[in-house]
C-alpha positions in Angstrom: -1.7 5.9 1.1 -0.4 3.5 -1.7 -3.2 2.5 -4.3 -3.1 -0.2 -6.8 -0.7 -2.7 -4.5 -0.8 -5.9 -6.4 -2.5 -8.5 -3.7 -3.6 -12.5 -3.9 -6.8 -13.8 -2.3 -6.7 -17.1 -0.5 -9.2 -19.3 -2.2 -9.8 -21.4 0.9 -10.3 -18.5 3.4 -10.7 -15.2 1.2 -7.8 -13.6 3.3 -6.1 -11.0 1.3 -1.9 -10.9 1.4 1.0 -9.6 -0.9 4.1 -11.4 -2.1 7.3 -11.1 -0.7 8.8 -9.0 -3.7 5.5 -6.3 -3.4 6.3 -6.6 0.8 9.8 -5.4 -0.6 8.6 -2.9 -3.2 6.7 -1.2 -0.6 9.7 -1.0 2.1 11.6 0.5 -0.6 9.0 3.2 -1.3 8.5 3.9 2.0 12.3 3.9 2.8 13.1 6.5 0.2 10.5 9.0 1.7 8.4 8.5 -1.7 11.0 10.2 -3.7 9.9 11.7 -7.1 8.0 14.4 -5.6 4.5 14.7 -6.7 1.7 12.3 -5.8 -0.8 10.8 -8.1 -4.0 11.8 -6.3 -4.7 13.3 -3.0 -7.6 12.5 -0.7 -9.3 14.0 2.3 -10.4 11.5 4.8 -12.0 12.0 8.3 -9.7 11.6 11.4 -11.7 10.0 14.7 -10.6 10.3 18.2 -10.5 6.8 20.1 
């Protein structure tokens, strides 16, 4: 999970979306395997079977 991703909200329909630059940065973070080691936080979340 990546927290605090900058997103925008459409004033007409309320849909949220991210800029191309943000999408590229998320790809970069994902492709480097979250380099830098330690995460900022951890969560425990339930997992349900379909």
